N, C-alpha and C positions, 0 to 999 in steps of 0.2 A: 523363373527362367525367361519367361517371355518379357518381363520388365526389364531383365538385366541385357538381353539381347538388344533391346531398344535403345536403352542407355548406352551400350557398348556402341552400338552404329553411331551414334550422335558423337560420342566422345573421342571418334575417330579423327575427326578435323583440327582438334586441339593439339596434338603433337605437331601437325605440319605448320600452324601458324608460329607455334614456338621456336621450332627449328629456323624457318626463315627470319623471325627476329633476332635469334640469337647469332645467324650468320651475318645478316647486316650490320649488327652491332659490333661483330668481331672484325669485319674488314673496315669498319669507320673507325675502329681505336687503331688500326695500323698507319692510318694517315694523319688523324688530327687527335687532339686530347680529348678525352672522354667528355669534360665539361661542357667543351663547344658542341659535340655532337647531340647532346641531350636539350639543346635549346629548342623552343618552340619555333623560332624564327626559321632556323636552317632547315627544319623540318617540312613547315609550310612552303619554304622557298623551292626545296628540292620535288615536292609534289605538284606545284603549279609549273615547274620547268618540265616534269613529266607530260603533263596535259597538254602545254603548249607546244613540246617536241611532236606528241600525237597528231594534234591538229594540224601541224607544220606538214607533216608527213603526209596526211591525207589530202591537204589542200581543198579542191572544189570538188574532187572527185572521191568517191568511196571505192580504194582499191581493195582486192583480196589479198589481205596481208596475215601474218602472224596475229598480230593484235586484234583483227577483225574476227579471225577464226575462234581465238580464244574467248572474245566475247560471245560467241555463238554458241561454245560449250558451256559457259557460264549461264547465260540465258535458258538453255536447255534443262540445265539443273533446277533453275528458278522457277520455270514453267511447271516441272513435274510436280515441284513441292507446292506450288501455288494452287495447282487445279484440284489438289486433294481437298482443300478449303473452300473451293468454287470462288477464289477471288482471283483478280486480274492479274496482278503481280507488276504493275506499274512502277510501284513503288522500289522493284529491284532491277528493272530493265533500265529505267533512266541511268540511274547511278553506273551501272556496268557498262552502258553503251557510251556514256560520257568518261568514265575513268579509264576503263580498259581499251576500247576502240579510238577513243579520242574523238568522237562526235561532239559538235556544238550542240546547245540544249534545245534548241528549236528541230535538228533535225533528229535528235535523240527521242522528242517528244513525240515525232510524227512516226518515226518506227515503233515506239513503244505503243502506239494506239494501233497499227496493224498486228503487232506481236499479241496483245492483248485480244484483240478480235479472234486470231488464230486460236488461241487457247479457249476462249469462249463458245467458239464454235464445236470444237471437241467435246466442252462439257455438255453442250446442249444436247447434242446429237446422243452422249452416252447416257444422259438423264433421262431423255423423252423415251427410250426403250426400257428402263429400269423401273421395276415395279416393285415396291416393298409390302411384305406378307404382314409385317407388322403394323403398318399404317393402313390395313383394309384393301390392300392390292391396288394402291393408287401409286401415280408417280410420285417420285421424291419433291418434284417442282410444286410450291405452293403458288399458285396462279392468283389467288387473291392476294397474297402479300405482294407478289410483284405488281398488280394492278394498282393496290393503294399506295404503293412507294414510288413507280416510276414517273409520275408528272413531277411530284415535289422534288425527287433527286434531280430530274433534268433543270428544273427551275433553279435549285440550289447550285448545281454547277455554274450556270450562267451568273448566280450573285457571287459565287465565290472567285469567278474569274476577275469580274470589277474590283472585288477586296484585294485580289493578288496585284492589280496595277496600283492600287491606292496606298497598300500597307507597306512599309519599309521591309527590306529583306532580312533585317535581322529579328523584326519581331515575328515575321512569318517562320523565320526558323525556330524560334523559342517556342511559338504555339504548336508548331509541328511535333516537336521533341517532347513536350508535355504531354500532347493528347496521346502520342503513338507510345509511350511509356505507361500511360494510364491504361491505354488500352489492351498492351501486351499482358500487363499485369492482371486484367480483368479475364482476359481470355485464359490465360494460363491457370488461373484460380478456378475458371468455369471448367477447365479440361481436367484439373485434379477433381472437381466435385463429380464429374461425371464418371472418371476413373474408379472412384472410390464407390459409386452407386452400381457401376458394372461387376466390380469385386464382390459387393454384397449380393447379386442378383448370380454370380457364377458360385458363391459359396451355398447359396439357397439350394440352386440345383444339383450340386454336389451332394448336400445333405439329404435331398429327397431322392437321389439314385441310391444313396446308401440304405436309405430307409426301405425303397423297392428291394434290395438285394437282401435285406433281412426279413421280406416278406411282410413288414408292416401295413405297405401299400398294395392293393390287389385291383386289378381293372381299372386303374387311374383314380381310386377313391381311397382315403383314408379312413378306416373304419372307426376307429375310437376317437379319434380327432375331430372328425366330421369335415376336415378341410378336403376340398375339390380341386384339384391343381394338375394340369396337363403339363408333363416333363419332357413332352417330345416337341413343344414349341420352341424353335432357336430364339436367341437373345436378338439379332439383327437378321430379317431373311430379306434376300434381294429379289426372289422370284415370287411374286404374287400369283394367287390362283384365282383371285376375282379379278374379272375385265371389266374395267370402267370405260366409258367413251371419252374421248378427247374433247378437252373444253375449247372448240372452235370459237365461239362467241368471245370468250375472254382474249384469245390469242388475235381476233379481230380487232378489239378495245386497244390492245397493247400498240400493235400495227398503227391503228389510228394516233395514238398518241407519239408515236415515233415521228410518223410522217409530219405532224402538225408542228411540233418542235424543229423538226429538220428544215421544213419551209421556213421558217422564221430566221433560222440560222443562215440558211443560203440567201435569203434576200437581204439579209442586214450585214451580212460580211463580218469582217473584223474592225478594230478602230482605225486601219489604215486606209478603208475605204475599199479593200478586197474582198468582191462580192460578186454574184452573177449578174447584178445590175449595177448601172452608176452611182454611185450614192456618196454625198459628201461625207466625209470622215467625221462620227462623231457629230452629226448634225442632228436635226430635228426628227427626220424620218429614222435616222438610227435609233436614237432613245425612243421613240414611240414604239418601233417593232421590239426592241429590249423590254420596254414594260409590259408589252402586251403578253409577255410569257406568265406574268402574274395572274390575270384573270383566266386565263387559259389554263393554269395549273390548279386553281381553284375549282373551277367549272368540272374539268375531269374528275377531281378527285371528290368534290360533293356529289357527283354523279354515281362514281364507284362505290362510295360510302354507303348510299341509299339501297345498290343491287345487290351488294356483296353479303353474304351469310357470315354468321359469328366465327370467328376465328379463334381455335384451340391451339395450345402448345402441344405439339404432338409429341408425347413422350410418356414415360410411365405415368407421371400425376398430370394428368390432362386438365386444363383450367382455361376458362375464358379469358381472351386479352382484349383490352379495348382497341378497337380497329383504329381510332384517330392517332393512335401512339406510332402506326407506320408511316405514314406521310410525314409525320413531325421528325421520326429518327430518319428518313430519307432525306428531308429538307437539309438535315443537320450534315448528314453525310455527304451529300453532295456539295454543300457550300464549303465543308473542310476540304473534300477534293478538288473543287475549283480552287481553291488558295493556294494548295499545297502543291498542284499541278499532277494530281495522280486520281486514279478512278476512285468511285464511291463505294465499290465492291470490299476492298481492305477496310474502309471504315465502317459500313453498316454491318458486316458480318460479325464482329463484337457485340453491336447492339442488339442484333437479333438473338444471340446466343444469351444476352443478359436477361432478355425478357423469356427465357426458357425454352424457346423454339429447339427442336431436336436436331442436333449436329447435321446430321444428312439432309434434312430439310433445309437447314440453313444454307449449307454448302451448294447445293442444287439450286434453290430459288435466286441466291447472290449470283451464281454463274449466270443464271438465265437474265438477269438484270443487268449484268455486266455487258451481254451481247447486245443489246440494245444501245446501251451507252457509247461502247466501243466501236460499234458499226457506224454510229452517227460521226464519231470522231474521225473515223479512218475516211468516210465519204467525204467529209469536208476538207480533208488535206489532199484528196484527190481531184477535187474541184477547182481548189484553189491553186494548183499546178506545184504539186508536190515533187521534188528531184528524188531520184534513186528509186524510183517505185519498184523495180526489179527486184533490187536488194531487200526492199522492206517486205516483200511478199515471200523472199526466200526466208527470213527471219520469223515469219508468220507460219510458214509451213513448219520451220523447225519447233515452233511453241506449240503447233497443231499435234505433231507426233509426240512430242514431250508431255503434253497434257492427258492425252490418249494412255501413254504408257503410266502415267503418274495415278491416273483414275483406277486403272485395271489392277495396279499393284495394292493400291490402299484398300479398294473395294474388297479383294482378295483377303488382305490383312485382316479388314473389319469382319467379312465372314468366317473368316478362320479362328480369330481369337475373341469374337464378340466384344471388340472394343472400337465402338464409335468415337469415343474420346480422340482416337488417333487424327481424326479430323480437326479436331478443335488444336490439338498440339501443332498441325500443320500452320494451323492459322498463326496461332502465336510465334511459330519459329519466322514465318515471312513476315510479320511486323516487327519482331525484334530486329531483324536483319535490314528491314528497312529504315527502322529508326536510325540504326548505326550510319548506315550509309547514306541515306537522304540527309541526317543532321550534320553528317561531316561534310559532306558536300557543299549543304548551305553554308556551313561555317566557315568553308575556305572561300566562297563567294564574299561573305560579309568582310572577312579579313582581307581581301583584295581592295574592297571599296574603300575601307576604313585606312589602308595603307596608302593608297593613291589620293586620298581627300575628297572623294565623290560624296555627293549629297546622299544623306542617309536618313533624310525625314519622310512625311508622309507625302504623297504625290497626287495628281489630278489623273483620274482615268483617261484622259486624254491629253 
């Protein structure tokens, strides 16, 4: 019944899309022949006309209008779903703000940084006070994974941004679609694996209670088989009995890493020379500061590798994990995030699940890492003279409330049903929706460049 209720809730959206599509086709057939309406050119042209109409409507000011309010509602839903998986949701925010609200890509990206920050603040606040009895009364955030990943993730973002400027749009769109489809498949397969494992554990628990009712087990021990198993321990516990000290030293190191990279970003500015100090765009000083991130990330990572303890996959089958894999995954996720223009949280989450990190730990740790990267982006936008700051903060507050709501609902569902795999499925849903929206959005831009005869080859970074 629980599975049927979950599938029923997900399938509610399908009739809405079917009705909308059928109505649009019905009205279209009344004015033009059906063969003309089914052409790709007409569909693309109508979509582009809609986007240009919204941009002309807003002009240089972002007014409170029906599209803006509708975008806020969609972002609320997207943030509540994304918060369950601990990912930022930038892959959903940017298409929503661009397609629904009609914002240009630059403004949508700056808004997305603030919205991801608002959601990550809610995630961190919630996870800092949440302890898990299943993991020895510790918080769900794995600070060692965050320490090992953060320097290389920030470095990867910078490398990815440069690759985004060099690579043609069509190649970025293809890479993005391939990677997200692969990640969605892997994430959903991991979710199915966790679901089956949880079902087996539930079945064992029910069998144990049946034996207990039949009098086979007495006082928590099984007399004939010799098995000793406590049936009172919940599958997923959120209130830990054991109190552990807060890792202040690790948090201080993370803040040091954040400040180090933030200072470089602020001094360097962007490729147009916009920074806190005057600098020649893409000059020697610009590239010197950019390249200085490489030894900085290596130094931080090497120092952290020497001081961190061994990391185990926190789950039913605990086993050691090579610590070097986390900075490598973070470098890959950060680089892809910089290339595609989204946060690295959505990309590193399936990688952590792939190495068998528990879903609860993956979600909490990713949200903690997203907090540092998103605050850095928002801080840079503020210092570089971002417009519409008040509206961006309003959207950020919306995502803050939505994230808290999503976390509370999902954690209660996990505690009630004993299904931590719900986190994995939420990540898969966000990734699948991001793959559809971002790929379609990128394909439209590629089509515009192709139709206008624009250059579609490799470019120089400056």
